[in-house]
C-alpha positions in Angstrom: -11.6 -75.4 29.2 -15.2 -76.5 28.6 -17.6 -77.2 31.5 -17.7 -80.9 30.6 -13.9 -81.3 31.0 -12.6 -82.0 34.5 -10.2 -79.5 35.9 -6.6 -80.7 35.7 -4.5 -80.9 38.9 -1.3 -78.9 39.2 0.7 -82.1 38.7 -1.3 -83.0 35.5 -0.8 -79.5 34.2 3.0 -79.7 34.8 3.1 -83.1 32.9 1.2 -81.6 30.0 3.5 -78.6 29.9 6.6 -80.9 29.8 5.1 -82.9 26.9 4.2 -79.7 25.0 7.7 -78.2 25.6 9.2 -81.4 24.1 6.8 -81.2 21.2 7.7 -77.5 20.6 11.4 -78.5 20.2 10.6 -80.8 17.3 8.2 -78.3 15.8 10.9 -75.6 15.9 13.1 -77.7 13.6 10.5 -77.3 10.9 10.4 -73.5 11.4 8.3 -71.1 13.5 5.2 -71.6 11.5 1.5 -71.5 12.5 1.7 -75.0 14.1 4.7 -73.8 16.2 2.8 -70.7 17.3 -0.3 -72.7 18.2 1.8 -75.0 20.4 3.6 -72.0 22.0 0.2 -70.4 22.7 -1.0 -73.6 24.5 2.2 -73.6 26.5 1.8 -70.0 27.5 -1.8 -70.7 28.7 -0.5 -73.7 30.8 2.2 -71.5 32.3 -0.5 -68.9 33.1 -2.6 -71.5 34.8 0.5 -72.6 36.8 1.2 -69.0 37.7 4.5 -68.9 35.8 3.7 -65.4 34.7 7.1 -64.3 33.4 7.5 -67.3 31.1 3.9 -67.1 30.0 4.2 -63.4 29.2 7.4 -64.0 27.2 5.8 -66.7 25.1 2.6 -64.6 24.5 4.8 -61.7 23.3 6.4 -64.1 20.7 2.9 -65.1 19.6 1.9 -61.4 19.4 4.9 -60.5 17.1 4.0 -63.5 14.9 0.3 -62.3 14.5 1.5 -58.7 13.9 3.8 -59.9 11.1 0.9 -62.0 9.6 -1.4 -59.0 10.0 -3.8 -61.4 11.9 -6.0 -59.0 13.8 -8.0 -61.7 15.6 -4.8 -63.4 16.7 -3.5 -60.1 18.1 -6.7 -59.4 19.9 -6.7 -62.9 21.5 -3.2 -62.4 22.8 -4.0 -58.9 24.2 -7.1 -60.4 25.9 -5.1 -63.2 27.6 -2.4 -60.7 28.6 -5.3 -58.7 30.3 -6.0 -61.8 32.4 -2.3 -62.4 33.1 -1.6 -58.9 34.4 -4.8 -58.9 36.4 -3.7 -62.1 38.1 -0.3 -60.5 38.8 -2.0 -57.5 40.3 -0.7 -55.1 37.6 -4.1 -53.6 37.0 -3.0 -50.6 34.9 -1.1 -52.9 32.5 -4.1 -55.3 32.4 -6.4 -52.4 31.4 -3.9 -51.4 28.6 -4.2 -54.9 27.1 -7.9 -55.2 27.5 -8.3 -51.8 25.8 -6.1 -53.0 22.8 -8.1 -56.2 22.5 -11.4 -54.3 22.8 -10.5 -51.9 20.0 -9.7 -54.7 17.6 -12.8 -56.7 18.5 -14.9 -53.5 18.0 -13.4 -52.9 14.6 -14.1 -56.6 13.7 -17.6 -56.5 15.2 -16.9 -59.4 17.6 -19.6 -58.8 20.2 -19.0 -61.6 22.8 -15.3 -60.7 22.9 -16.0 -57.0 23.4 -18.2 -57.9 26.4 -15.4 -60.1 27.9 -12.9 -57.3 27.5 -15.2 -54.6 29.0 -15.9 -56.9 32.0 -12.1 -57.5 32.6 -11.5 -53.8 32.2 -14.2 -52.9 34.7 -12.9 -55.4 37.2 -9.4 -53.8 37.1 -11.0 -50.3 37.7 -12.8 -51.7 40.8 -9.4 -53.1 42.0 -7.9 -49.6 41.5 -10.9 -48.1 43.4 -11.7 -46.0 40.3 -15.4 -46.6 40.9 -16.8 -43.9 38.6 -14.8 -45.1 35.7 -15.7 -48.7 36.5 -19.4 -47.8 36.6 -19.0 -46.2 33.1 -17.4 -49.3 31.7 -20.0 -51.7 33.1 -22.8 -49.4 31.9 -21.3 -49.5 28.4 -21.0 -53.2 28.7 -24.6 -53.6 29.9 -25.8 -51.6 26.9 -24.0 -54.0 24.5 -25.4 -57.0 26.3 -28.9 -55.6 26.2 -28.7 -54.7 22.5 -27.7 -58.3 21.7 -30.1 -59.9 24.2 -27.2 -61.5 26.2 -29.1 -61.7 29.5 -26.4 -63.7 31.4 -23.7 -61.1 30.8 -26.2 -58.3 31.3 -26.9 -59.8 34.8 -23.1 -60.0 35.4 -22.8 -56.3 34.6 -25.8 -55.4 36.8 -24.1 -57.4 39.6 -21.0 -55.3 39.3 -23.0 -52.0 39.2 -24.9 -53.1 42.3 -21.6 -53.9 44.1 -20.2 -50.4 43.1 -23.3 -48.5 44.2 -23.5 -50.5 47.4 -19.9 -49.4 48.2 -20.9 -45.8 47.6 -24.2 -46.3 49.5 -26.3 -45.1 46.6 -29.3 -47.1 47.7 -31.9 -45.6 45.3 -29.6 -46.6 42.3 -29.1 -50.1 43.8 -32.9 -50.5 44.2 -33.5 -49.7 40.5 -30.7 -52.1 39.5 -32.3 -54.9 41.5 -35.6 -54.2 39.7 -33.6 -54.7 36.4 -32.1 -58.0 37.7 -35.6 -59.2 38.7 -36.9 -58.5 35.1 -33.9 -60.3 33.6 -34.3 -63.4 35.9 -38.0 -63.5 34.9 -36.9 -63.6 31.2 -34.7 -66.5 32.0 -37.4 -68.3 34.2 -34.7 -68.4 36.9 -36.8 -68.9 40.0 -33.9 -68.7 42.5 -32.8 -65.4 40.8 -36.4 -64.1 41.0 -36.7 -65.0 44.7 -33.4 -63.5 45.6 -34.2 -60.3 43.7 -37.5 -60.0 45.6 -35.7 -60.5 48.9 -33.0 -57.9 48.0 -35.7 -55.4 47.1 -37.4 -56.1 50.4 -34.1 -55.6 52.3 -33.6 -52.3 50.7 -37.1 -51.1 51.5 -36.7 -52.3 55.1 -33.4 -50.3 55.3 -35.5 -47.2 54.4 -38.2 -48.1 57.0 -40.7 -48.7 54.2 -42.1 -51.7 56.0 -45.3 -52.2 54.0 -43.3 -52.2 50.7 -40.7 -54.4 52.2 -43.4 -56.9 53.4 -44.9 -56.9 49.9 -41.5 -57.9 48.3 -40.7 -60.5 51.0 -44.2 -62.1 50.5 -43.7 -62.2 46.7 -40.3 -63.9 47.1 -41.7 -66.3 49.7 -44.6 -67.3 47.6 -42.3 -67.9 44.6 -40.1 -70.0 46.9 -43.2 -72.1 48.0 -44.3 -72.5 44.3 -40.7 -73.7 43.5 -40.4 -75.9 46.6 -37.1 -74.4 47.7 -37.2 -75.3 51.4 -34.2 -73.1 52.5 -35.5 -70.1 50.6 -39.0 -70.6 52.1 -37.5 -70.5 55.6 -35.6 -67.4 54.8 -38.7 -65.8 53.3 -40.9 -66.7 56.2 -38.3 -65.2 58.6 -38.2 -61.9 56.6 -42.0 -61.8 56.6 -42.3 -62.6 60.3 -39.7 -59.8 61.1 -41.7 -57.3 59.1 -45.0 -58.2 60.8 -43.1 -57.7 64.1 -42.0 -54.2 63.0 -45.6 -53.4 61.9 -46.8 -54.4 65.4 -48.5 -57.6 64.4 -46.9 -60.0 66.8 -49.3 -62.9 66.3 -48.7 -62.8 62.6 -44.9 -62.6 63.2 -45.1 -65.6 65.6 -47.1 -67.7 63.0 -44.5 -67.0 60.3 -41.6 -68.0 62.6 -43.4 -71.2 63.6 -44.1 -72.1 60.0 -40.4 -71.5 59.2 -39.3 -73.6 62.3 -41.5 -76.4 61.3 -39.8 -76.6 57.8 -36.3 -76.1 59.4 -37.0 -79.1 61.7 -38.1 -81.2 58.7 -34.9 -80.5 56.7 -32.6 -80.5 59.8 -31.4 -76.9 59.1 -29.7 -76.5 62.4 -28.6 -72.8 62.1 -32.1 -71.8 61.0 -33.6 -73.7 64.0 -31.4 -71.8 66.5 -32.1 -68.4 64.9 -35.9 -69.0 64.7 -36.0 -70.2 68.3 -34.2 -66.9 69.3 -36.7 -64.9 67.3 -39.6 -66.7 69.0 -38.1 -66.2 72.4 -37.8 -62.5 71.7 -41.6 -62.5 71.2 -41.9 -63.9 74.7 -42.3 -67.6 74.0 -40.7 -70.2 76.2 -39.5 -73.6 74.9 -42.8 -75.2 76.1 -44.9 -72.6 74.2 -42.8 -73.1 71.0 -43.4 -76.9 71.2 -47.2 -76.3 71.7 -47.3 -73.9 68.7 -45.4 -76.4 66.5 -47.8 -79.2 67.5 -50.8 -76.9 66.7 -49.2 -76.1 63.3 -48.6 -79.7 62.5 -52.3 -80.5 63.2 -53.5 -78.0 60.7 
């Protein structure tokens, strides 16, 4: 379904399915030709959306046999791909992998790049579910190479996200750091300011984890400055909080307080209640009472 189409409710899907099943009966009288198979394929997809997995699988298998008889390789690959989704939804991850592999091999043979990427991503997700993390890592690395070779930055970022998730699970922080640097580079290519800011913050968090406070501060400041340039109030608050925390770790309590006050000023303006509570707690941990916090806010507003 395209992004412009509204998602159908379960009731609407069921009505559409009933209509198509009726239509299929009349098409069957003319023979199980390509129009019949097209309608059956639509029915199978609706059944998949409605979680009628057995019925959907049966109908997809009929479509598959038809495409095999017709020697239609693209038709076969499309069915294998959807069966990959179906078995993933059912939690039958091994069976899902089998189908994604079948689809991938055909798409590779036919040089269908986007479809290869989709299959590899589905394959990798199954391996994560099976906790086969080394194998999943290999699949997502292969996928990221294809994305990179064909300048598909969005899917490349998707693969990097999965690789980060895998290496976070296995606590390989140096690898995660390098992957975040790659995501930063990709977001810059896309001029995606939120992605750039988040990448800087993630790099800072990893450096803070390793007690590299100066480096962490540098990344947090870069992210915060980008957030200020982009006028993202919530990300500015988050960045200022990170920067303040790092100044505190570096023993610069006045700088820490100034950053927290700046953040609290913005949080008050945009009525970010959770941020206001957290920032007050941070300021209190620096020894400021409510009266001092109000005085500091007043001074900041006068600047």
